[in-house]
N, C-alpha and C positions, 0 to 999 in steps of 0.2 A: 876322319871324323869319328868320335867315340859315341856309342849309344849309352843311355842311362843304365844304371844297374838293373839287371833282369828282374829282380824282385820288385823294384819300383814300377817297372813296366807292367808286371803282372797285376799289381795293385790298381794301376790306372785302367787296365782292361776290365778288371772285376767291377770297379766303380761304374764304368760305362755300361756294363751289362745290367747292373742293378737299376740304373736310371732308365734304360730302355724298357726293362720289365715293369717298372713303376708306371711309366707312361702308357704301356699296354694295358695294365690293370685299370688305370683311370679311364681310358677310353672304353673299356669293356664294362665299366660300372661295378668293378669288384669292391668289396668292403675295404675301405682304407683307414677308417678310424673307429675305435670302440671306446666307450666311456662308461664306467660304473659297473662293469660286469664282475663284481666280487660276490662271494657267497652271501645269499640272502638279500641281494639288492637288485634293482632294475638298472637299465642303462639305455644307451642309444648307439646306433651305428650310422655312419655316413656312407651311403650306398649310391655311388654314381651321382652324387649331388643331392639325392633325396636323404631325408633323415628318418630312420626307423626306430621307434621306441619299443623296447622289449622288456619283458619281465625277467627276473633272475633265472627263470627256467628256460629262457630263450624264446618265449612266445611273443610274437609281434602284436602290439596292441594299438599302434597308431603309426601313421606315415605322414610326413610333411613333404609334399611333392615339390621338387626344386623348381619346375617350370611355372607352377601356379601359386605356390605357397599354401595350397589347400591342405587342411588337416583332415585325414580320414582314418577309419579303422574302428575296431570294436570298443576301444577305450573312450575316445572323445565323446562328450555329450553336447548337444546343441539344443537351443531353446527358442520357442516362438510364443509370443503372447498377443492376444487380440481382445479388445473390449467387447462386451456382450450387451446388446440392447434388446428390449422387449416392449411390446405394446399390448395392452389389454385386449382380449378377445381377437387376437391376431396370431398368425404364424410368421415368425421372424427368422430370416436366414442371415447368417454371418459367415462370410468367407474367411477361412483361416489362412491357408496358403496354397500355392500351386507348387508341386514338387518339380524341381528341375534336374533331379538325378535320383538314383535309387536311395532309399532311406527306410529306417524302421522306427515306428513310433514305440517308445518305451515307457512313457508316462503321460498322464493327463490330469490336470488339477483345475479346480474352479473355485471362485470366491466372489462374494458380493459385499458391498457396504450395507445395503438393505436387500435382503433376499426377496424374491417374489412372494406374494401372499394373495390367496383368493378363497374366501370362505364358501363361495357357491360354485367354484370350479377347480380346475387343476392347471398347473404350469409345469410343463415337462421339457426336458433337454435331450437332444440326440446329437451324436458326433458321427459323421459319415465321410467316407472317402469315395469319390467317384473314380472307379478304376477305368482309366481310359481304354486300355487294351481289351478289357472284357465288357466294356460299356455297362457296368453294373454299379449299384450303390452298395458299398460294404460298410456295415455297422461296426464301429471300432470299440463299442462298449460291450460289457458282458450281458447287458439287458437291452431291450429295444430303446428304452428311454430311462431317465432318472427323474425323480420328483424334486424340483428346485425348491419347493416349499419346505422340504426336510433339511435344508442347509442351515447353518448357523451364521449370523451376520459377522463379517470381518474375520471369518475363520476358513482357512483353506481346506478343501475336501479333495482327496485324491480319488479319482474315478477308477473303477475296476474295468480294465480293458478286456476285450474278447479273448477267449482261449484259442481262437482260430488264428494261429500265428501268421498265416499267409495274408490275412486281411490287414495286418499291421505293417506290411511291407508296401511302400509306395514306390512307383516308378516314375520316370520322367513324363510329365504331362498330367499326372493324377491331381485331382482337386479335392481338398479337404474342407468341409464346411460344418457349421453347427446349426441346429434347428431348435428354436424355442417356441412352444405352442401354448398359448393362453386361450382357454375356451370359455371365458366369462368376462364380462365388462367390469366386474368389481375388482380386478387385479390391482394391487398396489405394490410399492417397492420396486424391485428389479433394477436398482440403481448401483452404479459402481461395479458392475460385473466384469470379470476378466477370466479368460481361459488361457492356461499355459500348457504347452506341449513340450515334452522332452523327446529327442530323437537322435539316432546315430546314422552316419552316412555309410554307405556301402561302396 
């Protein structure tokens, strides 16, 4: 019985070794695919089933986790909006959301169809995170409160966040809420209010 040409036999062995190596890389989660990594461009890598988005300089900005499909990283922005209600001469609390994982608040904006008005009193707004681990209320704004009467109807106002970066980081179980205080019964307006937050997941 004759064996095949030894060169053909060598090629078969080489192909088999490559296939074995590829299977090992796959199981180890080695980068198997790259896309768009040309000079001056960004791209992505398939890493063990996960997809990692990177800048042209190789900095990872986002990851799509294969097991959950969840998008995380410094690049992706997420948003939450809640309607704001208020009653004259009353303190009104509005729950914004409960954090179910670590996140960082990066922006807060507010708008009204008809802003609150009170000729004999004030109407203020505060944005607070209840830090569950520290059992403290952290103010997320640069000032204790803002004056809602200073807003412009149907115009978005971006709120200035605190310079204490740690207060803008929420952990699992933290509770973020808004507080509107009217201290006089002559308050009018305060209709069509909305608060929108921008945040990134960690």
